[in-house]
N, C-alpha and C positions, 0 to 999 in steps of 0.2 A: 897131718898138721896143716892148718889153714895158713895160707901165705898172703900177706898183704901186698898190693901192688902200688907202684908209684907212676906219676905222669910227669912228662917233660912239659913244663909250663909254656915254653916257647911254642912247642908243637900244639899244645891245647889252644893257644891264642890263634895259631895258624889255622887250626881246624874250624874254630868259630868264624874266622874271616872267610874261609872257603864256603861255609854254610851261608853266610850273609850274601856273599857275592853270587853264589849259585841261586839263592832266592831272588835276588834282584834281576839276574839274567832270566830266570823262569817267568817272573812277573812281566818283564819287558816282552818276552816272546809270546806270552799269553795275550797281551794286547794285540799282537799281530793276528792271533787266532780270531779275535772278534772282528778285525777289519778285513778278513780274507774270506774268500768263497772257494768252493770246489777243492781242487788238488792243492792249491796254495794253502788252504786252510789245514788240510791233512799234513802237509809238510811242516807247517809251523806248529802243529800239534805234536808231531814227532820230535821236533827240535826242542820244544818246551819240555817234553817228557824226558828226553835225554839230558837236557840241562839241569832240570830239577832232580831227576833220579841219579844222574851221574854225579851231580854236585853233592847230594846227600851221601852217596857211596864214597866219594872222595873225602868228604868231611869225616865219615866213619873210619875210612882206612887210615887217614892221617892221625885221627884221634887214637886208633888202635896202636899205631906206630909210636905214639907218645907214651903208651903204657908199657911198663916193664916191671919184672919182679927180680930181686937179687938172686943171682946164681941160677936162674932158670932161663934157659934159652927158649925162644919162641919162633915158631914157623907157621906158615899159613898154607893150607891146601888150595892149590890154584883153582881147582874145579869148583869147590864150594864158594870160593871168593868171587869167581865170575858169575856163578849162579846168583849170588847175593846181589851183584850188580844188575843182572838181568831182572831179578825180582823188583829192584827199586825202579828201574826204568819202565818195566812192564806195568806194574801197578799204578805208577804215576801217570803213564799214558792212558791207562783205562779210566782213571779218575778224571783226567782232563777231557777225554772223549765223551764220558757220560754227562758232562756238564753242558747245559744250554747257555750258549754265550750271548744269545739275544735276550733271554729272559731268565734271570738268576733266581729261581724259586728256592725256597728253603730246603725242600726235599732233595733237589738236585745238588745243592751245596753239601748237605749231609752225606749223600751217597758218594760224591766225589771225594770228600774229606776222608771217609772211611776207607775207600780204595787206596788212596795215597798213604794214609796212616798204616794200612795193612802192609803195603810195600815197604815202608820205612822200618816197621817193626820186624817184618820177615827178613829184610836185608840185614838189620842189625844182629838179630839173634842167629841167622845163618852165617854171618861173618864171624860171630863169636865161636860158632861151631867149627869154622875152618881153622881155628887156632890149634897148633900142635905143640904140646909142652908136657914135661914130666909131672903132671898134676891132673887131678880130676876137677871138673867144672860143675858147680851147682848154682842155683839162683834163689835169692830171697824174693818170695812172691809179692811182697809188699812193694818193693822197688820196681819189680816187673810191672805191677799195676800202675805205678806212678809213671813209668816210662811209656806205657801204652797210652795212658791219658794224655801225657804231653804230646805224643805223636798225633793222636786224634785231634786234639785242640790245635796243634800247630798246622796240621794239614787242612782242617776245616777253615781256620783263619786265613790260611794262604789262598784257598779257593774263593772265600768271600772277598778278600782284597783284590784278587784277580778280576772278579766280576764287576768291581767298581771302576768307573772311569776317572781315575785319579791323575793328578798332575805329578811331575817328577819329585818334588819334596815329599809328598805323601807316599809315593812309591818307594823312596829310600827308607822312610820310616817303617813301611810295611816289610821291606826286605830285612831290616835289622831285627824286627820283632820275630819274623819267621825264622831267620837264621839262628837267633839266640834260642828259640823254642826247639829247633831241630837239634842244636848242640845240647840243650838241656835234656832232651829225650835220650840222646846217646849216653851222656854221662850218668843219667839216672839208671840206664840199663847196666852200665859198668858197675854202678854201686850195687846193683842186684847180684852181680857175679861173685861167687865164692870159690876160690882156688884152694884145693887140698893137695899138698905135696905127696908124691908117692915115695920119696927118699929124702934123707936130710940134705939140705942145701944151705949155702951161706946166706945168712939173713941180713948181711950188711946192706943198707940202702944203696941204690945205684941210680944211674940215669940211663936214658936210652942210649944205645950204642950208636957209634958213628954211622954204621950202616943203616940203622933205622931212621936216623935223622936225614941222611941223604936220600933215602927212599921216600920219606914223607915230603921232603922239599921237591923231589922230582915229580911225585904225584901231584903235588899242589901246583907246580909250574904247568904241568900238562893240563890240569883241570882249568887253571886260569886262562891258559891259551885257548882252550876249547870254548870257554865261556866268553872270552873276548871276541873270538871269531863269531860266536853266536850273536853277541850284541852288535857287532859290526854288520853282520848280515841283516839283523832286525832293523838297524838304523838305515841301511841301504834300501831295504824293502819299504821302510816307511817313506823314505824320500821318493822312491819309485812310485809308491801308491799315491803319495801327495801329488806328484807330478802328473800321474795318470788321472787322478781325480780332477786336478785343475784343467787338464786338457779335455777331459770328458765334460766338465762343466762349461768350458769355453765353447766346445763343439755344440753342447746343448743350447747355450745362449744363441749361437749363430743360427742353429736350426729353428729355434723358436722364433727368432727375429725374421728369418726367411719365410717361415710358415705364416706368421701373423701379418706379414707385409704383402704376401702375394695370393692369398686364398680368401674365399668367403669366410665370414666370421664364424659361422657354425662349424664348417669343415676344418678351419684353422684351429679352433679351440679343441676339437676332437683329436687332431694330430698332436697338439701340444700335450693333451692329457695322456696320450699313448707314450710320448717321450718321457714325461715325468714318471709315469708308472714303471717304465723300463729302467730309467736312470736310478730311481730310488729303490727298485726291487720290491714294490708293493703290489697288491692284488687289484687295487682300484684307484682311479684318479679322475677328477672331474671338477665341474663348477656348478654352483646353485645360486639362484636369485631368491631373495626374501620378499614376499608380498606382505607389506606392513599392515594392509587392511585386513586380509584374511589370516595373517600370522602363519603363513605357510612357506616352506621352501620349495621352489620349483627347480628340480634337478634336470636341467636341459642338456648338459654335456657330461658324458660318463664314458670311461674306457676301462676295461678289465683285461686281466691276463687269461681269462677263461675259467679260472678256478672259483670265481664268485659271480653271482648274477649282477647285471648292471643296475645302477641306482638311477632310475628314470621316473619322472612324474612328480606329483605334488605330495608333500608330507607335512603334517603339522610340525611347527617349530618345536613344540613341547615334547615331541616324540624323541628328540635327541638330547633332552635333558635341559632343565631350566638353568642349571649352573653353567653348562656349556654355552647355551645361547646368551646368557648374561655376560659371560666373558667375551664372546665374540662381539656382542653389541657394544662393549666397552673398548673395542679395537684391539683386544689381546689375541695373540696367536695361541691356539689350544693344542698342546702336545700331551698325548696320553700314551704311555708304553703299553698298558694293559687296562682295557675298559673294565675288567672284572676285578681289578685290584687297586683302584684309585678312588680317592674320596670325591673327586670332581664328577665321577660317573657312577656313583653308588645309588642313583635313583632307580626304582624298579622299572619304570618305563624306558629308561636309557638302556638298561641291561637287556630288556626284551627286544628293543630295536637292534642292539648289537648282535643278538643271536639270530634275529630274522635276516639281517643283511650279511651275516657271517663275517664279522669284523671284531678284531681284538685291539689293534693299535691304530691311532689316528693322528694326523697332523693337519690342522685346519688354519688357514690364513684368511682373515676377514677384510672386506672392503667397506669402509664406513664413509658416507658422504653426508654432510650437513647434520652430523650427530645421529644419523640413522644407518643401521646395518643394511647394506644393499646386496652384496655378493660374497660368496666364499669360494676359495680354491682348496681342495682337500686331497689328502692321501690316506688310503685305508690299507691295513694289513690283516691277513687272516690270523697271523700269529702275533704273540706279544713281541714288542721290539723296543730296544733302548735307542731312542733317537739321539744322535749326536748333535752337539751344538752347531758344528759346521753344516750339518744337514738342515737344521732348522733355519739357520741364516740364509743358506742358499735357496731354500724353498720360499722364504719371505722375499728374497730378491726376485725370484722367478714370478712370484705372485704379483709383485709390484710392476714388473715388465708387462705381465698379462693385463693388469688393470689399466696401465697407461695405453696399451695398444687397443684394449676394448673401448676405452673412452675416446681414443683418437678415431677408431673406426666408426664409432657411433657419431662423432662430430662430422666425419667425412661423409657418412651416409646422410646426415641431416643437410650438409652443404650440398651434396649432389641432389637431394630431393628439393632443397630450396632453389638450386640452380634450374632444375627441371621445371619447377613450378613458378620461377621468377617471372617469366614472360607472361604466363597466364595471370599471375597475381598483378603484374603491372598493368596488363590490359583490363583486368577486372577493376583495379583501383582507378584506372583512368576513366572507365565507364562510370564508376561511383562518383568520381569527382565531376564528370560531365553532368551526371544526373543531379548531383548536389548543386552544381552551378546553375543548371536549368531550373531546379526547384527554387533556388535562391532568387533567380531572376523573376520567376513566376510570382514568388511571394512579394518581391519588391514591386512588381507590376501591380499586383493586387493591392498592396499597401498604398502605392502611389495613386491607383485609381480610386481607392476608398478615400484617401487623404484629400484628393482634389475634387471629388464629386459628392462627398457626403454633405447633407444639409447641416450637420453639426459643425460647430466651430472648433477646429483642432489647431493646436499650437505646441511648439517645443521651446522650452526656456532653458538656456545654458546657465549653470551655477558656477561662478568663478571661485577660485580659492579664497578670495577676499570676502565672499558672501554676497557679491552683486548678482543680479539677475538680468541676463541679456536675451533679447528675442533672437531665436535661431531659425524658426520656421513658423509660418502660419499658412493655413490653407485658404483657398478662395472664399469659402463660406465665412470664415472668420474675418477676412479682409473686407468682405461686403457688409457684414453685420456691424463691425466697429468703425468702418470707414478708413482703414489704414491699408496702404499697399505694402507688399512685402519688401520691395526695394527701398522703401522709405524708412522701415522700422528694423530691418534685419541688422543685428549686431548692436543695436542701441539698448541702453538700460530701460527697464520697464517704467521707472518713475518719470522718464522724460517723454513718455508717449501717452499714458493714461491721464485723464483729467484729475485734478486734485482730490475730488471726493471719492474717487475709486482707487487711488494709489495705495492708501493706507490699508484698505481691506485686502487688496490683492497681495501686497507684500507680506502682510501678516500671515496669510494662508501659505505663501511660498516658504516663509521661514519655518512655519510649523511642520511642513512636509520634510524640509531638510533636517530639522532637529529630531523628528520621530522616525523618519524613514518609512512612514506608512502612507497608504492611500488616503486622500482627504476629499470629502464631499461637502459642498457648501452651496448656499444660495446668496447671491449678492444683489443689492439694490443700490443703484446710483443713477445720476443724470448722465445720459450719453446720447449723442446725436440730437440734442435739443429737447430731450424728454426723459421722464423716469422710465427705467427699464429694470426688469428682474432677470437674473441669469443663474441657471443651475450649472455648476462647474465641478468636474472631477479631476483631481491632480494625482498623477502616478509618478513616484520617484524612480529614477534610473540610477543605479549605483555603479561606480567604477571598480577596478580590481582591488583598490584599497578599502572598499566598503563605504566610501564617501559618496553622497548624492552629487552627481555631476550634471544631471539633466532632470527636468521635470516635463513630462508629457501631459498635456491638458486637453479636455474636451468640454466645451461649453455649449449651452443651448439657451436661446432667448425665450423665456417662458412668460414674457410680459402678457401676451394674449391669453395664455392659460390662467395666469393669476387673475387677470381681469374677468375672464369667464367664470372662474371659481367664485370671485366676489359677486359677479352678476347672478350666478346660480344661487348664492346665499340670499341675495336680495329677492330673487324670484321665489325662493322657498319662503321667505318672510311674507311676500305678497300672497303666496298660495295659502299660507297659514292664516293670513289676515282675511283672505277671501273666504276661506272655510268658516272663520269666525263671523264674518259679515253675513254669510249666507244663513248661518244658524240664528243670528240675531234677527235678520230680516224675516225668517220663518216664524220666530216667536212674536215678532212685532205684527206680522199679518194676523196671527191668532188674536192679538190684543186689539187690533183695529177692527176686526170683524164685528164684535158686539158693539163697539163704539159707533162704527159707521151704520150698523143696523138700527141702533137706538136713535141716532140723530136723524136718520132717514125717516123713521116712523114718526118722530116728533114733527119733522118738517112737513110731512104729508098730512098730518092731522091738523096742522095750523093752530096749535095750542098757543095760549098766551096772547099778549098784546103785540103791537107792531115791533116794539123793541125786542121782545122775547123772540119773535119769529126771525128778526134780523140777526140776533145773536146765534140762534140755532142754525140759520143759513151760513153764517160765518164759520161756525164750528164744523158744519158739514163740508164747507169748502176746504178748511184746514185738513180735515180727515182725507179728502181726495188728494190734496197735495202730499200728505204723508204717504198715501198709497203710491203715488207716483215716485216719491223718494225711495220707497222700499223697492220698487221695480228697478230703479237705477242701481241701488245697492246690489241687488241680485245680479244685474248685468255685470257690474264690476267684479263680482265674485265668480264670474263665468257660470252662473246658474241659469242664464237665459240662452237657449239655442239660437243659432243664426236663422232668422225667419224673414227672408226677403219679402217686401211688400212695397207698394207705392208710398213714397215718403216725400212730403213737401219740405224741401230743404229750407225754404224761406221761413215757413212757420216754425220749423225745428230750431233754426238758429235764433229766431226771435224769442222763442220760449226759453232758450238757454242763455240769453244775453246776461240776465242778472247773475246766474250761476257762474258764468265765465268771469264777469267783473269781480265777483267775490273771490274767485280762485286766484286771479292774477294780482289782486291787490290794488291799492290806490295810486301807486306810482306809475302804473301802466294805463294809458288811455286806450279804451276799446271802441273801435268804430265798426259799424255793421252796414254792409251793402247787400240787401236781399230783396230784389224786385219780386213783385207778386206774380208776374207772368212766367216765372221759370217753371219748366215742366217738372213733373214728379220724377224722383229717382227710384230705381229698383234697388232697394237696400233694406237693411235692418236698422230701424230707427234707434234702438238701444245701442247698437254697436257704433253707429255714426255719432251718437252723443258722446260715447266713451272716447272715440278717436278725436273729436273736437276738443274735449277736455285735455287729452294728452298733448295735442299740438299747441294748445294755449299755454299749458304749463311749460313746454319746451321753449316757446317764444318768450315767456316771462323770464326763464333762466338765462336766455341769451341777452337779456337787457338788464344787467345787474344795477345800472344807474337809472332805470326807468326808460320809457319810450312809448311807442304807439303800436297797438295790436289791431290789425284790420282783418275782419272776417268778411269774405265776399262769396256770393252764390250767383251762378249764371249758367248760360248755355256754352257748350264747347265751341260753338261757331263764333262766340263773342271774343274768343281768345286766339290770336294767331300763333301763340307759342304752345298750343296743345301738343301732347306727346305723339310722336310718329307711330307708336305701336297701337294706337286706337284704330279699330277696323273701319269706323265711319264717324259721322258727326253726331250721331244720336247719343250724345253724352252730356251730362251736366257736371259742374265742378263745385267744390267747396274748398276755398283757399284760405290759408291763415298766413298773414305777412307780418313780420316784425322789423324793427329798426335796430336790431342787436348787432353782435360782433361778426356775424356771418361765418361761413365755412370755406376753407381752401378746397382745392380739387380732390386731394387725397381723402380728406375727411368726408366730403360729399359722396365720394364713391363708396365709402364704407358705412354711411349713416344708417342704412336700412339693415345692416348685419345684426343678428340677435346678440344682445349683450354688449354691443359697441356703444361706448359713451365717452363724451369729452368733458363730463362734469366732475371727474375725479372719483376716487373710491368713496363709497358711502353716500354719494349725492345723486345717483340715478341707477336705473336697472338696465338701460340700454334696450328696453323692450317696446317703448312707446311707438317709435317710427316703424319698427319691424311689425308690430301688431296692426298699425294702420295700413302698411303696405300689404300685409297678408289679407286684411279685410277687403281692400280694393281688388286685389287679384282674385279672391274667392268670389266676388260679385261680378267678375268679368271686366273690371276696370283697371285703373293704374294709379300710381302715385308719382308725382314729379317734384323735384327739388331745384329751386333756383336760388343760388346764394353766391356771394362774393365776400371776402374778408372786409369788414368795416362797413358794408352797405346793407346788411340785414339778410334775412332769409324768407323765402315764400315757399310753402309746401301746399300742394294741391291734391285733393282726392278727386279722381275722375270716375264718375259713376254712370252706369247705363241708364238711359231714360226708361221710364215705365210706360207701357202701352195704356194703362188705366190711370185715371186721376187718383190722387190721394183721397182717401175717405174722409168725409167731414166728421166732426165729432158726433157720436151716436146720441140721439135723443133718448130720453128716458123710456125704457121698454113699457109697452102697454100690456096690462094683464088682460088676457082674452078669456072668453067663456070656456075654452077647452081645458083651462087649468082648474075649473071648479070640480071639487070632489076628488075622490081617489084615496087609496090607502098608501101612506108614505111611512117607510121605516127610516128614521134619522139616527145615524151612528157617528158619535164624536166623543173623544176622551177628554176634551176641554169643556168644563161646565159652562163657562160664559159663552163660548162659541155655540155650544149645543143649545143653550137657552135662547140666544139671539136668533139662531136659525129656526128653531121651533116656533118662535113668535111670528117670524116672517111667513112660515108655511101655514100657520093658523090664519093669518091675515089673508092668505091666498086660498082659504077655504079647503084645505086638505085635512083628511083624517090622519092623525099623527100618532105613531108609535116610536118611542125613544129607547135607544140602547147606548150605554156608556163605553162599550168596547166592541171590537169586531168579534171577539170570542162569544160575548153575550148575544150579539145579533145572530151569529151563525147557529148557536144553540136553539134560538127561536125559530129560525128557518128550517133547521134540520128536524124539529119536532112538529112541523106542519104549517107554520105561519108563513104565507107567501104574499108579500106586499106587491102592489102594482108599481111602486117607485121605491128604489133603494138609493138614499143619499148618504154617502159615507165619507168621512175623513180618510186620508191616505195613511199617514204615519201614526201608528198606534202600537202599544206593546203587544207582544205575543203573536198577533195576527194583523197584517196590514189591510187597509181598505181595498187595495187591488186584489189581494188574495180572497177577501170576502166576496168581492164583486164577481170574480171568475167562478168561485164555488157556487154562488147563487145563480149565475147564468146557466151552469150545468144542471141545477135542480129545477129552476124555473126560468126557461128561456123567454117567457113573456114579460118578466119583470124588467122595467126600465131602470137604468143605473146611471147615477151621476156621482162623480168623484170630486171632492173639494180638497185643495192642498195649498199650503203656504208657499211651496216651490212651484212657480208658474210653468216650469218646463215639464213638470210631472215626472220627477226623478223616480224611476222604478215602476211607473204606471204603464200598463198595457196600452199601446196606441189606439186600440179599438174602443177604449172606454172614454166617454165624454168627460171633460175636465172643466171645473170652475175654480178660478184662482181666488184665494183670500187676499185681502178683505173684499167683501161684496155687500151691496145694498139689496133691498128687496127687489128692486127693478132688475139687477143683475141676475138674481136667483130666478125671477119670473121669466126673463129672457132665456136663461139656460134651460128651464123646464119646458118653455114653449118650443125651443129648438129640439129638445128631446122628444116631445110629442110629435113634432113634424117628422122627425126621422123615423119614429115608430109607425106613423101612418104610411110612409113610403115603403117601409118593410112589409106592412100588411098588404098593401096593394100588390107588391111583388109576389107575396105568398099566395094570394087569391087568383093569380094569373093561371091560365091553363098549363103553362110550362112547369109551374111549381106545385100544381095541385097533387100530382101523383106522389110527391115526396112527403106528404103530410101523414101523420098518424090519424086515421079516420075516427078513432074513438075519442082521444083527448084533444086532438088538434082542432076539431070543430068547436068544442066547448070553449077553448082558449081564444079562438078567433072571434066567437060571439062576445066573449068578455071584452076583448080589445075594441070591437066595434061599438059596443055599448059605452 
């Protein structure tokens, strides 16, 4: 018969309380296991096993004592009961021992839970087997399975809770859950038990006997006492460990402080790394610096316990994981219990690095300065490790101490280095300052030397806040040019110094520089020092710290002489152009006069017409001669006449020019001439003397704007006591021009002969008249003198050397001699009228005439065999000039006599060896030129027939040509 059993509810509650209390005690002791090492850890492991196993057994024993069946006495076999206790303690201890307290993996949790559950189940069912009663015991397998499941779940949950680092409230909750689960497993097992009576018993329900209750209370009290003692021991141990930890950390702080204070930086940090490695029980500790440019960690300090290699050298930052480096760069402490089981380190490269350096757990504290990661202090463990919060906080504290000491040591090193270098730096700086001062003094000296000695006018103008301009500095050149001394103008406003005409221009320029802040260049014109002046000025603004122009530095140059020279140059260029035009006109006029003069000369010599006609022809011929003379003067003015000194009768020259001078100076000027006939001839160029006389007369006229008297005088140097001292002797004559004009002061008289110097004002003179006259006198070996006083007039004299020969009288008309009769003449001229007139003259002189209208045509005739005895050619012709034709003909036919005619009397471009006849000419001029040409030819023939020259002739052709010339 199956017997139902009953439970004493009080004892049931007591059994559950025992289970919960035993669970709490076991969890508390398990925390000590995690915090202990070595033997202490084994002791706490045993205590936890006894507390949990014994508590479970006590709960089971009390729960069994609460169970009773009516009329059925129960007893327990002591041996099996003790064995059940041993099983509970043993399996619990095995489960706790197999668990990794530093890294709670799932496998280890399951294994430990199974071992503890096995102990609980074995203890329960062995305890049930220890029951002695008049009944047989069987089990319902379904409830047995439920009880086993409850045991496994309860044990596994207990281990998992033990592995967590929970606070006390969470630990109480875990103890309640675990205790209730253990009690649930027991009562599930009791529900599986089936009791079958061996004999009839009283089935009246009953309660546990007094003896059972007393025994249950006694067991409970004993268990509670044991658990309380265990808790007390755990609390004491915790207190001792905390105290020991505080003491160890205090000692570590002191050691680290001593080490960092008294050793070299590298050695001190290595010792600190060793202390940290020992204190935290890790395999590696050290420091690393981040190179932000290369993005690499330089691990310069590392200490290991020997189980792992040191981490030294440079490693890419990315090798330790982008996530880890990002967290460190953000200033976060990186704490990883297991690199192979954390999301922060799940990168493939991070895991590879962890395997290479044999590291599973890390604790890294960063040093961040100016937003940039600089240094890290790290701890590495070979095994997974659950880092406690107090460990992390203490490591951060130590890292901060290390950082402060490192920075302090770095600052001290810098200070020591600075102190050691301070003297050298002070000395170097002193030398730099001395050199700078010397350079500044040198620059100041150079500036002062330039400022005081430059010919340019330099000045400094101060600009006041009100906009006034005060003179601050002027150099000697400026003081000399403007006539102001520095001590008289320094500090004075500009407008109180300059004349009214110049103030407005100057102030306008100053204001423009102040407004624009830019360099200004300008040219001013104003009356200064009694006359008009031109000034080129450059103004440079000098700004103060506020950007306002506070000073103006200026450089001025008096360019009055330059401006006058430029104007004179323009005038001379006009004169040059006018001279070129005049020369061209004179050349063309000579071509026009040649046929006119030739025709009038022919008519005059033929005596055609009545007396009146002959008188008119003679007058026209005289006018043509005067025109010829005028053209020669125009050519001389145009510089087309070379300087040809010859004996010149100054009295006749001035007398001939008197009318021209009177016409030139005008009716308001009276012209007097003193030209004795006994004055010796001068060695001079008549044309140039005429030009000089005209220039001096014009200057005299301009010096007498209201009219006056112009006196021209000629005489011997011995007649004048005031002749110049530079004349070497008395063999000189003079030509003087005196006026009654305004005269010249000494300064003007000294500069009067300078080229382009003029007192007539711009556009009223070239400044070349006196300089040309002075140059002419000097070139002829004479001199020019000036005698003048303001208000008394001026006398200018040309002193010319006397000529040893007398001046030639006017040439009589040449006589045509018999030597001119006959002969072949080739006449070449591109002007039809000139060619026709010259041809008529040659026919009258009995020459056989051949005519060519160009040099090219004539050369073609000569080249094809025509060899004239005389070649008369014009010079300037198209394509080929007369000079070129003459030289070519001379090479082909040396016996041909050559005469060149030209409208330019100086023979521009004509070979000097060629005879020259100037246009216009009459028949007598042509006959004389041909007679001279024949005379020269006879002299050449005489020389060639001499014994010295005979051997140089060509015997074949030379004799024939000589015979022709003699004939």
